[in-house]
C-alpha positions in Angstrom: 99.8 131.9 114.6 103.3 132.4 113.3 103.3 133.5 109.7 105.3 131.5 107.0 108.6 132.6 105.9 109.7 133.2 102.2 109.2 129.8 100.4 112.8 127.8 99.9 113.6 128.0 96.4 114.6 124.0 96.4 110.9 123.3 97.8 109.6 125.3 94.8 111.6 123.3 92.5 110.7 120.0 94.0 107.0 121.0 93.7 107.3 122.1 90.0 108.8 119.1 89.0 106.2 117.0 90.6 103.5 119.4 89.3 104.8 118.6 85.7 105.2 114.5 86.0 101.4 114.7 87.8 100.2 117.1 85.6 98.3 118.1 88.8 96.6 121.7 89.1 98.0 122.8 92.3 100.4 121.5 95.0 101.4 123.2 98.3 104.0 121.8 100.6 105.8 122.6 103.8 107.9 121.8 107.2 108.1 123.1 110.7 110.0 122.7 113.6 108.2 123.3 116.8 108.5 127.0 118.0 110.0 127.8 114.5 108.2 129.5 111.4 106.8 127.2 109.2 108.4 127.0 105.7 106.0 126.5 103.1 105.9 126.9 99.0 102.9 126.5 96.5 102.9 126.0 92.8 100.3 125.7 90.3 96.5 127.1 90.1 93.7 126.9 92.3 91.5 125.7 89.7 91.6 124.4 86.3 90.0 127.4 83.7 91.3 130.1 85.9 94.8 131.6 85.9 94.5 132.4 89.8 97.7 130.8 91.3 97.5 128.5 94.4 98.8 130.7 97.4 100.4 129.3 100.5 97.8 131.2 102.4 94.8 129.2 100.8 92.8 126.8 102.7 93.1 123.0 101.5 91.1 120.2 102.1 92.5 117.6 104.9 90.2 114.9 104.0 90.8 112.1 106.7 93.7 113.9 108.3 90.9 115.6 110.2 90.6 112.4 112.3 94.0 113.3 114.1 92.3 116.6 115.6 89.2 114.8 116.4 91.2 112.3 118.4 93.0 115.3 120.0 89.7 116.6 121.2 88.7 113.0 122.6 92.1 113.4 124.5 91.5 116.8 125.6 88.2 115.5 127.1 90.0 112.6 128.5 92.6 115.0 130.1 89.9 117.0 131.9 88.2 113.9 133.5 85.3 114.0 131.0 86.0 110.8 129.6 87.8 107.7 129.8 89.3 105.7 127.1 87.6 102.7 128.6 84.1 104.3 128.5 82.0 102.3 126.4 79.3 103.7 123.9 76.5 102.5 125.8 77.5 104.8 128.7 76.9 107.8 126.6 73.9 107.7 124.8 70.4 106.1 125.2 70.5 105.3 121.7 73.8 103.6 121.6 73.0 101.8 124.6 70.4 99.5 122.4 73.4 99.3 119.6 75.1 95.9 118.8 78.4 98.2 119.7 77.6 99.3 123.4 80.2 97.9 124.9 82.8 99.1 122.6 85.2 101.6 124.1 86.7 104.9 123.2 89.7 103.4 122.8 88.4 100.7 120.5 86.8 103.2 118.3 89.9 105.7 118.2 92.2 102.6 117.0 89.5 101.4 114.4 89.2 98.1 116.3 85.3 98.5 117.4 84.1 96.2 114.8 82.4 99.0 113.3 81.8 99.3 109.2 83.8 101.7 107.1 81.2 103.6 106.2 77.2 104.1 106.3 74.2 105.4 103.9 75.9 108.9 104.9 73.4 110.7 102.2 70.5 108.8 103.4 71.2 110.2 107.0 72.0 114.0 105.6 68.7 113.6 103.9 66.6 113.1 107.0 66.9 116.8 107.8 68.0 116.3 111.5 70.6 118.6 112.6 74.4 117.3 112.8 74.4 116.4 116.2 71.6 114.2 115.7 72.9 112.9 112.6 76.1 111.8 114.2 74.0 110.1 117.2 72.2 108.5 114.5 74.9 106.7 112.8 74.7 103.6 114.8 71.1 102.7 114.3 71.1 99.6 112.0 69.3 101.0 109.1 72.1 103.3 108.1 74.5 100.7 108.2 72.6 97.8 106.3 74.8 96.1 103.8 77.7 97.7 105.3 80.5 95.2 106.1 80.9 94.6 109.7 84.2 93.3 111.0 85.5 91.8 114.4 86.1 93.6 117.6 89.8 93.9 118.4 90.5 93.7 114.5 91.7 96.8 112.6 89.6 97.7 110.0 89.6 101.3 109.0 85.9 102.9 109.9 84.7 106.6 109.0 81.6 105.6 111.0 84.0 105.2 114.0 85.1 109.1 113.7 81.8 110.1 113.3 80.9 108.3 116.3 83.6 110.5 118.1 82.4 113.7 116.9 79.2 112.8 118.5 81.1 111.7 121.4 82.5 115.1 121.7 79.1 116.7 121.2 78.0 114.9 124.0 80.7 115.5 126.8 81.3 119.3 125.7 77.7 119.9 125.5 77.9 121.7 122.2 78.2 120.9 118.3 81.6 119.2 117.5 82.0 121.9 114.9 81.9 124.5 117.7 84.1 122.4 119.9 86.7 122.5 116.9 86.8 126.4 117.0 86.8 126.5 120.5 89.6 124.3 121.4 91.6 123.8 118.3 91.2 126.9 116.4 91.3 129.2 119.4 91.9 133.1 119.2 95.0 134.0 117.6 96.0 130.4 116.8 94.3 129.3 113.7 92.5 131.7 111.5 91.8 129.4 108.4 89.7 126.5 110.0 86.5 125.3 108.4 84.5 122.5 107.1 84.0 121.2 103.4 85.1 122.8 100.3 87.7 125.7 100.8 86.7 129.1 99.8 89.0 129.9 97.0 90.3 126.7 96.0 88.7 123.9 94.0 89.2 120.0 94.1 89.3 118.1 91.0 88.3 115.1 89.5 89.9 113.0 86.9 88.0 113.1 83.4 89.0 111.7 80.0 90.1 115.4 79.1 92.0 115.9 82.1 91.2 117.3 85.7 88.1 119.1 85.8 87.2 121.4 89.1 84.3 120.1 91.3 82.5 121.5 94.3 81.4 118.0 95.4 82.3 116.9 99.0 81.2 114.2 101.4 78.1 115.6 103.5 78.7 117.5 106.6 77.5 114.4 109.0 81.2 113.5 108.0 82.8 116.5 109.2 84.5 114.6 112.1 86.0 111.9 110.0 87.1 113.8 107.1 86.1 117.5 105.8 88.4 119.9 107.7 89.9 122.6 105.5 92.7 125.1 106.8 95.7 126.7 105.4 99.3 124.9 105.2 100.6 127.2 107.5 97.6 126.6 110.1 97.9 122.8 109.7 101.4 122.6 110.3 100.9 124.6 113.6 98.5 122.1 114.9 101.5 119.7 114.9 102.7 121.4 118.2 99.6 120.3 119.9 100.8 116.7 119.2 104.3 117.0 120.9 105.4 117.1 124.4 106.3 121.3 124.0 102.3 121.6 124.6 100.4 121.3 127.6 96.9 120.7 125.4 97.0 117.3 127.0 98.2 115.4 129.5 101.6 113.2 128.9 99.7 110.3 129.9 97.0 111.1 127.3 99.3 112.1 124.7 101.3 108.6 124.5 98.4 106.7 124.5 97.2 108.5 121.6 100.5 107.9 119.8 101.3 104.2 120.7 100.2 101.1 118.8 101.6 97.6 119.8 102.9 97.0 116.2 104.8 99.3 114.0 102.5 100.5 111.2 99.4 100.0 113.5 96.8 102.7 114.2 96.5 104.9 117.5 94.6 108.0 118.1 94.3 109.3 114.6 97.5 108.5 113.2 99.4 105.4 111.6 102.4 105.0 114.1 105.8 103.6 112.8 109.3 104.0 113.3 111.8 106.4 111.2 115.5 107.1 111.7 114.9 110.6 110.6 112.1 111.0 113.4 114.4 109.6 116.3 112.1 107.1 117.0 108.2 106.8 116.2 106.7 108.6 113.5 102.9 109.7 113.1 101.3 109.7 109.8 98.0 110.1 108.1 96.6 110.5 104.2 93.5 112.0 103.6 91.1 112.1 100.5 87.8 113.1 99.4 88.7 111.8 96.1 89.1 115.0 94.7 91.8 116.2 97.0 95.0 114.5 98.7 96.9 115.4 102.0 99.7 113.8 103.9 101.1 114.7 107.1 104.2 113.3 108.9 105.0 114.2 112.6 108.2 113.4 114.7 107.0 113.8 118.1 110.7 113.4 119.6 112.1 116.0 117.5 109.3 118.2 116.9 109.3 118.5 113.1 106.6 118.0 110.7 106.2 117.7 106.8 103.1 118.2 104.9 101.6 118.4 101.2 98.4 118.6 99.6 97.2 118.5 96.0 94.0 119.7 94.6 93.4 116.5 93.0 93.4 112.8 93.8 94.3 109.3 92.3 97.0 106.7 92.8 99.8 108.7 90.9 99.2 112.0 92.9 99.6 110.0 95.9 102.6 108.5 95.1 103.8 111.9 93.9 103.1 113.2 97.5 104.9 110.7 99.1 108.1 111.7 96.9 107.3 115.3 97.9 107.4 114.2 101.6 110.8 112.4 101.1 112.4 115.1 99.4 111.5 117.7 102.2 112.7 115.0 104.8 116.1 114.8 103.1 116.7 118.3 102.7 115.0 120.0 105.5 117.6 117.9 107.8 120.2 120.5 107.0 118.7 123.4 106.4 115.7 123.6 109.1 117.6 123.9 112.5 
């Protein structure tokens, strides 16, 4: 893994300004050109009530930005001939064969077009005492989805359930738990050292209260690992962007393009919203993630190999808007300094 260079002073200034506006505990942001070292800055503290600064090397919670890496693993299996975009869920599991969604394809699920509800009774599923592979397999059993809103196949409807299902697909085709596949295929020796699930070890998320932000260790249950519970350092997260560009041989070119193409601008593909931006020289991939105690955003320009990302250890509408401003500032400034 490439180490980060010294924090750019202008980026530190951008983060300090936004942290004061947001009254946010901590912010970390950075950008990278494929093949170069990431440039990262952090400001603020790791948790309210402590003077420990938030470091650029600290692991941070990615929330639903996890979905892009889950989609990568699906693409990896397709590139290896273990799976097809057209494979149906019913063909992969006897449990799913009896499901109302048995005829939905992997591509349907990747794009949130399978007609699956957004969420399940996650804590009830977690409370069964089953191991994680069994919990993911059982997420489509109707009792866990009772009361959840169902949607129409072919119509976009964001679904955490779908990406838990994809975690189960990964369990099945690799013959090992999703969590182990992430370590084997994404982290890999000498690539990512900080990857894990759930709350990061040295930084707290924060909930909003009347007296301000309060630290918390709350998170979604582990059954949601493949939909939104990854953590890693900003440097490692920026490095994963290379897996989504043509400079990497991680996926076949056909599979990579399939994961990055939407028939409509602003549509969803494989773990990304796909749009067009002039600074990206064509398509741009983006995703935001939050467990309501953290907020993360990444933008990738596959044609230029440039990536921007920012994370706050707090959440809320104001934080989301502030992170958008930080991304915009990095795009404007880095265009003239990073190449």
